[in-house]
CHARMM-style PDB file with segment names, atoms N, HN, CA, C and O in Angstrom:
ATOM      1  N   MET     1       2.802 -49.660 -44.482  1.00  0.00      PROA
ATOM      2  CA  MET     1       2.268 -48.591 -43.449  1.00  0.00      PROA
ATOM      3  C   MET     1       3.114 -47.860 -42.483  1.00  0.00      PROA
ATOM      4  O   MET     1       3.823 -48.416 -41.644  1.00  0.00      PROA
ATOM      5  N   ARG     2       3.029 -46.911 -42.603  1.00  0.00      PROA
ATOM      6  HN  ARG     2       2.453 -46.460 -43.285  1.00  0.00      PROA
ATOM      7  CA  ARG     2       4.345 -45.916 -41.407  1.00  0.00      PROA
ATOM      8  C   ARG     2       3.240 -45.472 -40.634  1.00  0.00      PROA
ATOM      9  O   ARG     2       2.115 -45.213 -41.062  1.00  0.00      PROA
ATOM     10  N   THR     3       3.780 -45.383 -39.077  1.00  0.00      PROA
ATOM     11  HN  THR     3       4.694 -45.593 -38.730  1.00  0.00      PROA
ATOM     12  CA  THR     3       3.797 -45.268 -37.575  1.00  0.00      PROA
ATOM     13  C   THR     3       4.195 -43.849 -37.917  1.00  0.00      PROA
ATOM     14  O   THR     3       5.083 -43.458 -38.675  1.00  0.00      PROA
ATOM     15  N   SER     4       3.053 -42.955 -36.946  1.00  0.00      PROA
ATOM     16  HN  SER     4       2.332 -43.273 -36.331  1.00  0.00      PROA
ATOM     17  CA  SER     4       2.819 -41.837 -36.927  1.00  0.00      PROA
ATOM     18  C   SER     4       3.525 -41.403 -35.422  1.00  0.00      PROA
ATOM     19  O   SER     4       3.422 -42.163 -34.459  1.00  0.00      PROA
ATOM     20  N   PRO     5       4.228 -40.144 -35.331  1.00  0.00      PROA
ATOM     21  CA  PRO     5       5.344 -40.159 -34.202  1.00  0.00      PROA
ATOM     22  C   PRO     5       4.557 -40.077 -32.741  1.00  0.00      PROA
ATOM     23  O   PRO     5       5.084 -40.353 -31.663  1.00  0.00      PROA
ATOM     24  N   MET     6       2.940 -39.564 -32.962  1.00  0.00      PROA
ATOM     25  HN  MET     6       2.511 -39.340 -33.838  1.00  0.00      PROA
ATOM     26  CA  MET     6       2.853 -39.869 -32.128  1.00  0.00      PROA
ATOM     27  C   MET     6       2.291 -40.945 -31.060  1.00  0.00      PROA
ATOM     28  O   MET     6       2.069 -40.646 -29.887  1.00  0.00      PROA
ATOM     29  N   PHE     7       2.084 -42.244 -31.609  1.00  0.00      PROA
ATOM     30  HN  PHE     7       2.264 -42.487 -32.563  1.00  0.00      PROA
ATOM     31  CA  PHE     7       2.045 -43.090 -31.454  1.00  0.00      PROA
ATOM     32  C   PHE     7       3.288 -44.129 -30.940  1.00  0.00      PROA
ATOM     33  O   PHE     7       3.226 -45.178 -30.300  1.00  0.00      PROA
ATOM     34  N   MET     8       4.522 -43.333 -31.535  1.00  0.00      PROA
ATOM     35  HN  MET     8       4.573 -42.480 -32.054  1.00  0.00      PROA
ATOM     36  CA  MET     8       6.014 -44.280 -30.970  1.00  0.00      PROA
ATOM     37  C   MET     8       6.511 -43.433 -29.411  1.00  0.00      PROA
ATOM     38  O   MET     8       7.314 -43.623 -28.498  1.00  0.00      PROA
ATOM     39  N   ALA     9       5.252 -42.203 -29.887  1.00  0.00      PROA
ATOM     40  HN  ALA     9       4.600 -42.048 -30.629  1.00  0.00      PROA
ATOM     41  CA  ALA     9       5.713 -41.121 -28.638  1.00  0.00      PROA
ATOM     42  C   ALA     9       5.652 -42.604 -27.231  1.00  0.00      PROA
ATOM     43  O   ALA     9       6.414 -43.327 -26.591  1.00  0.00      PROA
ATOM     44  N   SER    10       3.890 -42.261 -27.454  1.00  0.00      PROA
ATOM     45  HN  SER    10       3.270 -41.674 -27.974  1.00  0.00      PROA
ATOM     46  CA  SER    10       2.991 -42.792 -26.783  1.00  0.00      PROA
ATOM     47  C   SER    10       3.681 -44.560 -26.068  1.00  0.00      PROA
ATOM     48  O   SER    10       3.429 -45.078 -24.981  1.00  0.00      PROA
ATOM     49  N   LEU    11       4.481 -45.016 -27.086  1.00  0.00      PROA
ATOM     50  HN  LEU    11       4.686 -44.595 -27.969  1.00  0.00      PROA
ATOM     51  CA  LEU    11       5.237 -45.960 -26.754  1.00  0.00      PROA
ATOM     52  C   LEU    11       6.237 -46.386 -26.041  1.00  0.00      PROA
ATOM     53  O   LEU    11       6.351 -47.427 -25.395  1.00  0.00      PROA
ATOM     54  N   TYR    12       7.191 -45.233 -26.248  1.00  0.00      PROA
ATOM     55  HN  TYR    12       7.098 -44.387 -26.774  1.00  0.00      PROA
ATOM     56  CA  TYR    12       8.064 -45.044 -25.084  1.00  0.00      PROA
ATOM     57  C   TYR    12       8.175 -44.407 -24.307  1.00  0.00      PROA
ATOM     58  O   TYR    12       9.243 -44.186 -23.737  1.00  0.00      PROA
ATOM     59  N   PHE    13       7.053 -43.891 -24.029  1.00  0.00      PROA
ATOM     60  HN  PHE    13       6.185 -44.071 -24.492  1.00  0.00      PROA
ATOM     61  CA  PHE    13       6.994 -43.189 -23.236  1.00  0.00      PROA
ATOM     62  C   PHE    13       6.166 -43.999 -21.735  1.00  0.00      PROA
ATOM     63  O   PHE    13       6.209 -43.979 -20.505  1.00  0.00      PROA
ATOM     64  N   GLY    14       5.549 -44.568 -22.712  1.00  0.00      PROA
ATOM     65  HN  GLY    14       5.514 -44.585 -23.711  1.00  0.00      PROA
ATOM     66  CA  GLY    14       4.850 -46.154 -21.445  1.00  0.00      PROA
ATOM     67  C   GLY    14       6.476 -46.918 -21.261  1.00  0.00      PROA
ATOM     68  O   GLY    14       6.603 -47.259 -20.085  1.00  0.00      PROA
ATOM     69  N   MET    15       7.795 -47.288 -22.149  1.00  0.00      PROA
ATOM     70  HN  MET    15       7.691 -47.011 -23.104  1.00  0.00      PROA
ATOM     71  CA  MET    15       8.398 -47.943 -21.808  1.00  0.00      PROA
ATOM     72  C   MET    15       9.229 -47.320 -20.775  1.00  0.00      PROA
ATOM     73  O   MET    15       9.889 -47.876 -19.897  1.00  0.00      PROA
ATOM     74  N   GLY    16       9.077 -45.980 -21.045  1.00  0.00      PROA
ATOM     75  HN  GLY    16       8.541 -45.528 -21.758  1.00  0.00      PROA
ATOM     76  CA  GLY    16      10.125 -45.146 -19.839  1.00  0.00      PROA
ATOM     77  C   GLY    16       9.120 -45.161 -18.506  1.00  0.00      PROA
ATOM     78  O   GLY    16       9.646 -44.578 -17.558  1.00  0.00      PROA
ATOM     79  N   VAL    17       8.176 -45.541 -18.300  1.00  0.00      PROA
ATOM     80  HN  VAL    17       7.748 -46.015 -19.070  1.00  0.00      PROA
ATOM     81  CA  VAL    17       7.320 -45.025 -17.318  1.00  0.00      PROA
ATOM     82  C   VAL    17       7.417 -46.800 -16.561  1.00  0.00      PROA
ATOM     83  O   VAL    17       7.650 -46.737 -15.354  1.00  0.00      PROA
ATOM     84  N   VAL    18       7.318 -47.800 -16.932  1.00  0.00      PROA
ATOM     85  HN  VAL    18       7.128 -47.851 -17.913  1.00  0.00      PROA
ATOM     86  CA  VAL    18       8.209 -49.499 -16.855  1.00  0.00      PROA
ATOM     87  C   VAL    18       9.010 -49.510 -16.123  1.00  0.00      PROA
ATOM     88  O   VAL    18       8.954 -49.908 -14.960  1.00  0.00      PROA
ATOM     89  N   PHE    19      10.394 -48.823 -17.017  1.00  0.00      PROA
ATOM     90  HN  PHE    19      10.439 -48.500 -17.962  1.00  0.00      PROA
ATOM     91  CA  PHE    19      11.819 -48.715 -16.587  1.00  0.00      PROA
ATOM     92  C   PHE    19      11.733 -47.749 -15.501  1.00  0.00      PROA
ATOM     93  O   PHE    19      12.553 -47.867 -14.591  1.00  0.00      PROA
ATOM     94  N   THR    20      10.971 -46.918 -15.454  1.00  0.00      PROA
ATOM     95  HN  THR    20      10.305 -46.821 -16.193  1.00  0.00      PROA
ATOM     96  CA  THR    20      11.003 -46.078 -13.631  1.00  0.00      PROA
ATOM     97  C   THR    20      10.711 -47.011 -12.455  1.00  0.00      PROA
ATOM     98  O   THR    20      11.226 -47.096 -11.340  1.00  0.00      PROA
ATOM     99  N   TYR    21       9.431 -47.882 -13.225  1.00  0.00      PROA
ATOM    100  HN  TYR    21       9.012 -47.813 -14.131  1.00  0.00      PROA
ATOM    101  CA  TYR    21       9.239 -47.975 -11.977  1.00  0.00      PROA
ATOM    102  C   TYR    21       9.552 -49.456 -11.635  1.00  0.00      PROA
ATOM    103  O   TYR    21       8.934 -49.868 -10.654  1.00  0.00      PROA
ATOM    104  N   ILE    22      10.458 -50.422 -12.292  1.00  0.00      PROA
ATOM    105  HN  ILE    22      10.961 -50.087 -13.089  1.00  0.00      PROA
ATOM    106  CA  ILE    22      10.951 -51.773 -11.887  1.00  0.00      PROA
ATOM    107  C   ILE    22      12.207 -50.759 -11.440  1.00  0.00      PROA
ATOM    108  O   ILE    22      12.901 -51.438 -10.683  1.00  0.00      PROA
ATOM    109  N   ALA    23      12.781 -49.471 -11.574  1.00  0.00      PROA
ATOM    110  HN  ALA    23      12.217 -48.919 -12.189  1.00  0.00      PROA
ATOM    111  CA  ALA    23      14.173 -49.189 -10.697  1.00  0.00      PROA
ATOM    112  C   ALA    23      13.494 -48.766  -9.695  1.00  0.00      PROA
ATOM    113  O   ALA    23      14.182 -48.483  -8.714  1.00  0.00      PROA
ATOM    114  N   VAL    24      12.538 -48.643  -9.609  1.00  0.00      PROA
ATOM    115  HN  VAL    24      11.980 -48.873 -10.407  1.00  0.00      PROA
ATOM    116  CA  VAL    24      12.040 -48.315  -7.951  1.00  0.00      PROA
ATOM    117  C   VAL    24      11.788 -49.505  -7.139  1.00  0.00      PROA
ATOM    118  O   VAL    24      12.195 -49.475  -5.978  1.00  0.00      PROA
ATOM    119  N   GLN    25      11.174 -50.566  -7.569  1.00  0.00      PROA
ATOM    120  HN  GLN    25      10.843 -50.591  -8.513  1.00  0.00      PROA
ATOM    121  CA  GLN    25      11.393 -52.026  -6.804  1.00  0.00      PROA
ATOM    122  C   GLN    25      12.566 -52.293  -7.358  1.00  0.00      PROA
ATOM    123  O   GLN    25      12.921 -53.361  -6.860  1.00  0.00      PROA
ATOM    124  N   SER    26      13.189 -52.008  -7.940  1.00  0.00      PROA
ATOM    125  HN  SER    26      12.900 -51.140  -8.344  1.00  0.00      PROA
ATOM    126  CA  SER    26      14.739 -52.624  -7.275  1.00  0.00      PROA
ATOM    127  C   SER    26      15.718 -52.090  -6.704  1.00  0.00      PROA
ATOM    128  O   SER    26      16.841 -52.594  -6.678  1.00  0.00      PROA
ATOM    129  N   VAL    27      15.390 -50.962  -6.162  1.00  0.00      PROA
ATOM    130  HN  VAL    27      14.478 -50.553  -6.183  1.00  0.00      PROA
ATOM    131  CA  VAL    27      16.288 -50.368  -4.950  1.00  0.00      PROA
ATOM    132  C   VAL    27      16.146 -51.437  -3.690  1.00  0.00      PROA
ATOM    133  O   VAL    27      15.200 -52.213  -3.551  1.00  0.00      PROA
ATOM    134  N   GLU    28      17.282 -51.315  -2.801  1.00  0.00      PROA
ATOM    135  HN  GLU    28      18.050 -50.685  -2.914  1.00  0.00      PROA
ATOM    136  CA  GLU    28      17.345 -52.233  -1.831  1.00  0.00      PROA
ATOM    137  C   GLU    28      17.542 -51.386  -0.549  1.00  0.00      PROA
ATOM    138  O   GLU    28      16.660 -50.639  -0.126  1.00  0.00      PROA
ATOM    139  N   ASP    29      18.900 -51.563   0.120  1.00  0.00      PROA
ATOM    140  HN  ASP    29      19.616 -52.171  -0.224  1.00  0.00      PROA
ATOM    141  CA  ASP    29      19.895 -50.565   0.740  1.00  0.00      PROA
ATOM    142  C   ASP    29      19.647 -49.031  -0.046  1.00  0.00      PROA
ATOM    143  O   ASP    29      18.685 -48.478   0.487  1.00  0.00      PROA
ATOM    144  N   THR    30      19.988 -48.550  -0.683  1.00  0.00      PROA
ATOM    145  HN  THR    30      20.769 -48.999  -1.117  1.00  0.00      PROA
ATOM    146  CA  THR    30      20.842 -47.654  -1.569  1.00  0.00      PROA
ATOM    147  C   THR    30      20.040 -47.390  -2.643  1.00  0.00      PROA
ATOM    148  O   THR    30      20.050 -48.466  -3.241  1.00  0.00      PROA
ATOM    149  N   ILE    31      19.309 -46.591  -3.305  1.00  0.00      PROA
ATOM    150  HN  ILE    31      19.300 -45.717  -2.820  1.00  0.00      PROA
ATOM    151  CA  ILE    31      19.660 -46.097  -4.535  1.00  0.00      PROA
ATOM    152  C   ILE    31      21.012 -46.334  -5.447  1.00  0.00      PROA
ATOM    153  O   ILE    31      20.841 -46.373  -6.665  1.00  0.00      PROA
ATOM    154  N   TRP    32      22.564 -46.521  -4.844  1.00  0.00      PROA
ATOM    155  HN  TRP    32      22.703 -46.489  -3.855  1.00  0.00      PROA
ATOM    156  CA  TRP    32      23.296 -46.427  -6.088  1.00  0.00      PROA
ATOM    157  C   TRP    32      23.918 -47.723  -6.198  1.00  0.00      PROA
ATOM    158  O   TRP    32      25.059 -48.117  -5.957  1.00  0.00      PROA
ATOM    159  N   ASN    33      22.649 -48.403  -6.713  1.00  0.00      PROA
ATOM    160  HN  ASN    33      21.722 -48.083  -6.909  1.00  0.00      PROA
ATOM    161  CA  ASN    33      23.351 -49.950  -7.074  1.00  0.00      PROA
ATOM    162  C   ASN    33      23.487 -49.938  -8.409  1.00  0.00      PROA
ATOM    163  O   ASN    33      22.454 -49.729  -9.047  1.00  0.00      PROA
ATOM    164  N   PHE    34      24.225 -50.061  -8.848  1.00  0.00      PROA
ATOM    165  HN  PHE    34      25.064 -50.230  -8.330  1.00  0.00      PROA
ATOM    166  CA  PHE    34      24.173 -50.506 -10.522  1.00  0.00      PROA
ATOM    167  C   PHE    34      23.201 -50.869 -11.744  1.00  0.00      PROA
ATOM    168  O   PHE    34      23.462 -50.850 -12.947  1.00  0.00      PROA
ATOM    169  N   MET    35      22.245 -51.139 -11.224  1.00  0.00      PROA
ATOM    170  HN  MET    35      22.033 -51.155 -10.247  1.00  0.00      PROA
ATOM    171  CA  MET    35      20.629 -51.956 -11.400  1.00  0.00      PROA
ATOM    172  C   MET    35      19.904 -51.475 -11.744  1.00  0.00      PROA
ATOM    173  O   MET    35      19.168 -51.649 -12.715  1.00  0.00      PROA
ATOM    174  N   THR    36      19.991 -50.439 -10.675  1.00  0.00      PROA
ATOM    175  HN  THR    36      20.589 -50.297  -9.886  1.00  0.00      PROA
ATOM    176  CA  THR    36      19.110 -48.730 -10.345  1.00  0.00      PROA
ATOM    177  C   THR    36      19.834 -48.240 -11.055  1.00  0.00      PROA
ATOM    178  O   THR    36      20.589 -49.211 -11.107  1.00  0.00      PROA
ATOM    179  N   ILE    37      20.366 -47.424 -11.788  1.00  0.00      PROA
ATOM    180  HN  ILE    37      19.753 -46.635 -11.745  1.00  0.00      PROA
ATOM    181  CA  ILE    37      21.646 -47.049 -11.860  1.00  0.00      PROA
ATOM    182  C   ILE    37      20.970 -47.062 -13.912  1.00  0.00      PROA
ATOM    183  O   ILE    37      20.665 -46.231 -14.768  1.00  0.00      PROA
ATOM    184  N   LEU    38      21.055 -48.550 -13.772  1.00  0.00      PROA
ATOM    185  HN  LEU    38      21.303 -49.224 -13.077  1.00  0.00      PROA
ATOM    186  CA  LEU    38      20.898 -48.860 -15.520  1.00  0.00      PROA
ATOM    187  C   LEU    38      19.344 -48.500 -15.908  1.00  0.00      PROA
ATOM    188  O   LEU    38      19.019 -47.716 -16.799  1.00  0.00      PROA
ATOM    189  N   LEU    39      18.648 -49.072 -15.245  1.00  0.00      PROA
ATOM    190  HN  LEU    39      18.913 -49.709 -14.521  1.00  0.00      PROA
ATOM    191  CA  LEU    39      17.256 -49.117 -15.006  1.00  0.00      PROA
ATOM    192  C   LEU    39      16.513 -47.836 -14.995  1.00  0.00      PROA
ATOM    193  O   LEU    39      15.326 -47.796 -15.319  1.00  0.00      PROA
ATOM    194  N   ALA    40      17.322 -46.563 -14.553  1.00  0.00      PROA
ATOM    195  HN  ALA    40      18.287 -46.596 -14.290  1.00  0.00      PROA
ATOM    196  CA  ALA    40      16.814 -45.020 -14.388  1.00  0.00      PROA
ATOM    197  C   ALA    40      17.484 -44.329 -15.321  1.00  0.00      PROA
ATOM    198  O   ALA    40      17.317 -43.118 -15.180  1.00  0.00      PROA
ATOM    199  N   PHE    41      18.427 -44.728 -16.544  1.00  0.00      PROA
ATOM    200  HN  PHE    41      18.563 -45.712 -16.658  1.00  0.00      PROA
ATOM    201  CA  PHE    41      19.727 -43.904 -17.398  1.00  0.00      PROA
ATOM    202  C   PHE    41      18.320 -45.177 -18.595  1.00  0.00      PROA
ATOM    203  O   PHE    41      17.506 -44.464 -19.182  1.00  0.00      PROA
ATOM    204  N   PHE    42      18.210 -46.020 -18.742  1.00  0.00      PROA
ATOM    205  HN  PHE    42      18.872 -46.599 -18.265  1.00  0.00      PROA
ATOM    206  CA  PHE    42      16.834 -46.133 -19.828  1.00  0.00      PROA
ATOM    207  C   PHE    42      15.589 -45.589 -19.865  1.00  0.00      PROA
ATOM    208  O   PHE    42      14.914 -45.198 -20.818  1.00  0.00      PROA
ATOM    209  N   ALA    43      15.356 -45.623 -18.573  1.00  0.00      PROA
ATOM    210  HN  ALA    43      15.904 -45.941 -17.799  1.00  0.00      PROA
ATOM    211  CA  ALA    43      13.587 -44.805 -18.434  1.00  0.00      PROA
ATOM    212  C   ALA    43      14.214 -43.273 -18.669  1.00  0.00      PROA
ATOM    213  O   ALA    43      13.222 -42.972 -19.333  1.00  0.00      PROA
ATOM    214  N   THR    44      14.871 -42.257 -18.691  1.00  0.00      PROA
ATOM    215  HN  THR    44      15.677 -42.502 -18.152  1.00  0.00      PROA
ATOM    216  CA  THR    44      15.780 -41.217 -19.369  1.00  0.00      PROA
ATOM    217  C   THR    44      15.558 -40.655 -20.593  1.00  0.00      PROA
ATOM    218  O   THR    44      15.167 -39.571 -21.027  1.00  0.00      PROA
ATOM    219  N   LEU    45      16.124 -42.287 -21.260  1.00  0.00      PROA
ATOM    220  HN  LEU    45      16.442 -43.167 -20.907  1.00  0.00      PROA
ATOM    221  CA  LEU    45      16.475 -41.940 -22.944  1.00  0.00      PROA
ATOM    222  C   LEU    45      14.898 -42.504 -23.605  1.00  0.00      PROA
ATOM    223  O   LEU    45      14.733 -42.089 -24.752  1.00  0.00      PROA
ATOM    224  N   ASP    46      14.145 -43.065 -23.257  1.00  0.00      PROA
ATOM    225  HN  ASP    46      14.279 -43.401 -22.325  1.00  0.00      PROA
ATOM    226  CA  ASP    46      12.318 -43.513 -23.150  1.00  0.00      PROA
ATOM    227  C   ASP    46      12.021 -42.456 -23.160  1.00  0.00      PROA
ATOM    228  O   ASP    46      11.677 -42.098 -24.287  1.00  0.00      PROA
ATOM    229  N   PHE    47      11.956 -41.473 -22.197  1.00  0.00      PROA
ATOM    230  HN  PHE    47      12.235 -41.763 -21.282  1.00  0.00      PROA
ATOM    231  CA  PHE    47      11.625 -40.036 -21.751  1.00  0.00      PROA
ATOM    232  C   PHE    47      11.970 -39.060 -22.804  1.00  0.00      PROA
ATOM    233  O   PHE    47      11.195 -38.350 -23.444  1.00  0.00      PROA
ATOM    234  N   VAL    48      13.247 -39.138 -22.880  1.00  0.00      PROA
ATOM    235  HN  VAL    48      13.876 -39.715 -22.360  1.00  0.00      PROA
ATOM    236  CA  VAL    48      14.461 -38.124 -24.270  1.00  0.00      PROA
ATOM    237  C   VAL    48      13.631 -38.345 -25.770  1.00  0.00      PROA
ATOM    238  O   VAL    48      13.429 -37.439 -26.578  1.00  0.00      PROA
ATOM    239  N   VAL    49      13.184 -39.848 -25.939  1.00  0.00      PROA
ATOM    240  HN  VAL    49      13.348 -40.584 -25.282  1.00  0.00      PROA
ATOM    241  CA  VAL    49      13.077 -40.067 -27.457  1.00  0.00      PROA
ATOM    242  C   VAL    49      11.719 -39.533 -27.851  1.00  0.00      PROA
ATOM    243  O   VAL    49      11.505 -38.889 -28.877  1.00  0.00      PROA
ATOM    244  N   ALA    50      10.311 -40.048 -26.419  1.00  0.00      PROA
ATOM    245  HN  ALA    50      10.484 -40.571 -25.584  1.00  0.00      PROA
ATOM    246  CA  ALA    50       9.256 -39.622 -26.636  1.00  0.00      PROA
ATOM    247  C   ALA    50       8.963 -37.835 -26.417  1.00  0.00      PROA
ATOM    248  O   ALA    50       8.121 -37.173 -27.022  1.00  0.00      PROA
ATOM    249  N   PHE    51       9.407 -37.612 -25.941  1.00  0.00      PROA
ATOM    250  HN  PHE    51      10.091 -38.150 -25.450  1.00  0.00      PROA
ATOM    251  CA  PHE    51       9.151 -36.051 -26.033  1.00  0.00      PROA
ATOM    252  C   PHE    51       9.677 -35.472 -27.476  1.00  0.00      PROA
ATOM    253  O   PHE    51       8.944 -34.626 -27.990  1.00  0.00      PROA
ATOM    254  N   ARG    52      11.074 -35.902 -28.304  1.00  0.00      PROA
ATOM    255  HN  ARG    52      11.669 -36.589 -27.886  1.00  0.00      PROA
ATOM    256  CA  ARG    52      12.164 -35.542 -29.485  1.00  0.00      PROA
ATOM    257  C   ARG    52      10.215 -36.346 -29.876  1.00  0.00      PROA
ATOM    258  O   ARG    52       9.369 -35.998 -29.052  1.00  0.00      PROA
ATOM    259  N   LEU    53       9.894 -36.961 -30.629  1.00  0.00      PROA
ATOM    260  HN  LEU    53      10.581 -37.243 -31.299  1.00  0.00      PROA
ATOM    261  CA  LEU    53       8.739 -37.919 -30.666  1.00  0.00      PROA
ATOM    262  C   LEU    53       7.364 -36.649 -31.067  1.00  0.00      PROA
ATOM    263  O   LEU    53       6.909 -36.237 -32.134  1.00  0.00      PROA
ATOM    264  N   ILE    54       7.099 -36.395 -29.832  1.00  0.00      PROA
ATOM    265  HN  ILE    54       7.469 -36.730 -28.965  1.00  0.00      PROA
ATOM    266  CA  ILE    54       5.934 -35.526 -29.577  1.00  0.00      PROA
ATOM    267  C   ILE    54       6.235 -33.999 -30.415  1.00  0.00      PROA
ATOM    268  O   ILE    54       5.536 -33.386 -31.221  1.00  0.00      PROA
ATOM    269  N   GLY    55       7.709 -33.677 -29.784  1.00  0.00      PROA
ATOM    270  HN  GLY    55       8.277 -34.176 -29.129  1.00  0.00      PROA
ATOM    271  CA  GLY    55       7.628 -32.460 -31.018  1.00  0.00      PROA
ATOM    272  C   GLY    55       7.381 -32.504 -32.167  1.00  0.00      PROA
ATOM    273  O   GLY    55       6.601 -31.803 -32.812  1.00  0.00      PROA
ATOM    274  N   LEU    56       8.437 -33.850 -32.694  1.00  0.00      PROA
ATOM    275  HN  LEU    56       9.070 -34.419 -32.170  1.00  0.00      PROA
ATOM    276  CA  LEU    56       7.858 -34.041 -34.348  1.00  0.00      PROA
ATOM    277  C   LEU    56       6.543 -33.589 -34.685  1.00  0.00      PROA
ATOM    278  O   LEU    56       6.066 -32.624 -35.282  1.00  0.00      PROA
ATOM    279  N   HSD    57       6.123 -34.599 -34.112  1.00  0.00      PROA
ATOM    280  HN  HSD    57       6.511 -35.383 -33.627  1.00  0.00      PROA
ATOM    281  CA  HSD    57       4.637 -34.671 -34.541  1.00  0.00      PROA
ATOM    282  C   HSD    57       3.806 -32.953 -34.371  1.00  0.00      PROA
ATOM    283  O   HSD    57       2.697 -32.706 -34.845  1.00  0.00      PROA
ATOM    284  N   LEU    58       4.433 -32.219 -33.803  1.00  0.00      PROA
ATOM    285  HN  LEU    58       5.334 -32.419 -33.417  1.00  0.00      PROA
ATOM    286  CA  LEU    58       3.755 -31.358 -33.578  1.00  0.00      PROA
ATOM    287  C   LEU    58       4.795 -30.163 -34.699  1.00  0.00      PROA
ATOM    288  O   LEU    58       4.381 -29.045 -35.004  1.00  0.00      PROA
ATOM    289  N   ARG    59       5.685 -30.535 -35.003  1.00  0.00      PROA
ATOM    290  HN  ARG    59       6.021 -31.443 -34.756  1.00  0.00      PROA
ATOM    291  CA  ARG    59       5.753 -29.711 -35.973  1.00  0.00      PROA
ATOM    292  C   ARG    59       5.320 -30.077 -37.634  1.00  0.00      PROA
ATOM    293  O   ARG    59       4.933 -29.160 -38.357  1.00  0.00      PROA
ATOM    294  N   VAL    60       5.441 -31.726 -38.242  1.00  0.00      PROA
ATOM    295  HN  VAL    60       5.756 -32.471 -37.654  1.00  0.00      PROA
ATOM    296  CA  VAL    60       4.441 -32.356 -38.571  1.00  0.00      PROA
ATOM    297  C   VAL    60       2.959 -31.470 -39.228  1.00  0.00      PROA
ATOM    298  O   VAL    60       2.438 -31.037 -40.256  1.00  0.00      PROA
ATOM    299  N   LYS    61       2.796 -31.617 -37.699  1.00  0.00      PROA
ATOM    300  HN  LYS    61       3.218 -31.968 -36.864  1.00  0.00      PROA
ATOM    301  CA  LYS    61       1.114 -30.378 -37.656  1.00  0.00      PROA
ATOM    302  C   LYS    61       0.787 -29.465 -38.427  1.00  0.00      PROA
ATOM    303  O   LYS    61       0.014 -29.193 -39.345  1.00  0.00      PROA
ATOM    304  N   LYS    62       2.097 -28.805 -37.406  1.00  0.00      PROA
ATOM    305  HN  LYS    62       2.725 -29.026 -36.659  1.00  0.00      PROA
ATOM    306  CA  LYS    62       2.345 -27.399 -37.802  1.00  0.00      PROA
ATOM    307  C   LYS    62       2.682 -26.841 -39.553  1.00  0.00      PROA
ATOM    308  O   LYS    62       2.711 -25.693 -39.997  1.00  0.00      PROA
ATOM    309  N   SER    63       2.892 -28.080 -40.209  1.00  0.00      PROA
ATOM    310  HN  SER    63       2.869 -29.013 -39.848  1.00  0.00      PROA
ATOM    311  CA  SER    63       3.647 -27.854 -41.489  1.00  0.00      PROA
ATOM    312  C   SER    63       2.514 -28.662 -42.326  1.00  0.00      PROA
ATOM    313  O   SER    63       2.483 -28.280 -43.496  1.00  0.00      PROA
ATOM    314  N   LYS    64       1.686 -29.561 -42.057  1.00  0.00      PROA
ATOM    315  HN  LYS    64       1.711 -29.871 -41.107  1.00  0.00      PROA
ATOM    316  CA  LYS    64       0.399 -29.608 -42.455  1.00  0.00      PROA
ATOM    317  C   LYS    64      -0.850 -28.504 -42.585  1.00  0.00      PROA
ATOM    318  O   LYS    64      -1.719 -28.595 -43.452  1.00  0.00      PROA
ATOM    319  N   ARG    65      -0.818 -27.882 -41.995  1.00  0.00      PROA
ATOM    320  HN  ARG    65      -0.112 -27.808 -41.291  1.00  0.00      PROA
ATOM    321  CA  ARG    65      -1.678 -26.658 -41.630  1.00  0.00      PROA
ATOM    322  C   ARG    65      -1.591 -25.266 -42.464  1.00  0.00      PROA
ATOM    323  O   ARG    65      -2.423 -24.458 -42.879  1.00  0.00      PROA
ATOM    324  N   LYS    66      -0.303 -25.371 -42.501  1.00  0.00      PROA
ATOM    325  HN  LYS    66       0.373 -26.026 -42.163  1.00  0.00      PROA
ATOM    326  CA  LYS    66       0.325 -24.373 -43.607  1.00  0.00      PROA
ATOM    327  C   LYS    66       0.250 -24.356 -44.947  1.00  0.00      PROA
ATOM    328  O   LYS    66       0.214 -23.293 -45.567  1.00  0.00      PROA
ATOM    329  N   LYS    67       0.219 -25.558 -45.545  1.00  0.00      PROA
ATOM    330  HN  LYS    67       0.249 -26.422 -45.041  1.00  0.00      PROA
ATOM    331  CA  LYS    67       0.428 -25.855 -46.895  1.00  0.00      PROA
ATOM    332  C   LYS    67      -1.470 -25.586 -47.285  1.00  0.00      PROA
ATOM    333  O   LYS    67      -1.882 -25.203 -48.380  1.00  0.00      PROA
ATOM    334  N   GLU    68      -2.305 -25.891 -46.137  1.00  0.00      PROA
ATOM    335  HN  GLU    68      -1.970 -26.201 -45.247  1.00  0.00      PROA
ATOM    336  CA  GLU    68      -3.551 -26.062 -46.680  1.00  0.00      PROA
ATOM    337  C   GLU    68      -3.925 -24.465 -46.921  1.00  0.00      PROA
ATOM    338  OT1 GLU    68      -5.008 -24.152 -47.415  1.00  0.00      PROA
TER     339      GLU     68
END
């Protein structure tokens, strides 16, 4: 059974939100510490993958509609 791109996008978006939350909580004196930047980087990657998967979902949906 294959998972849908929309389901995977929601998982990646949720992970991006969690990484963003953890990054905000890890700020101590300044935002420019290694852990905060690393967590923000992972959150950015998760959001990018989520938006690309949403685009894939829309393209697949559009191509299925065209075939009918």
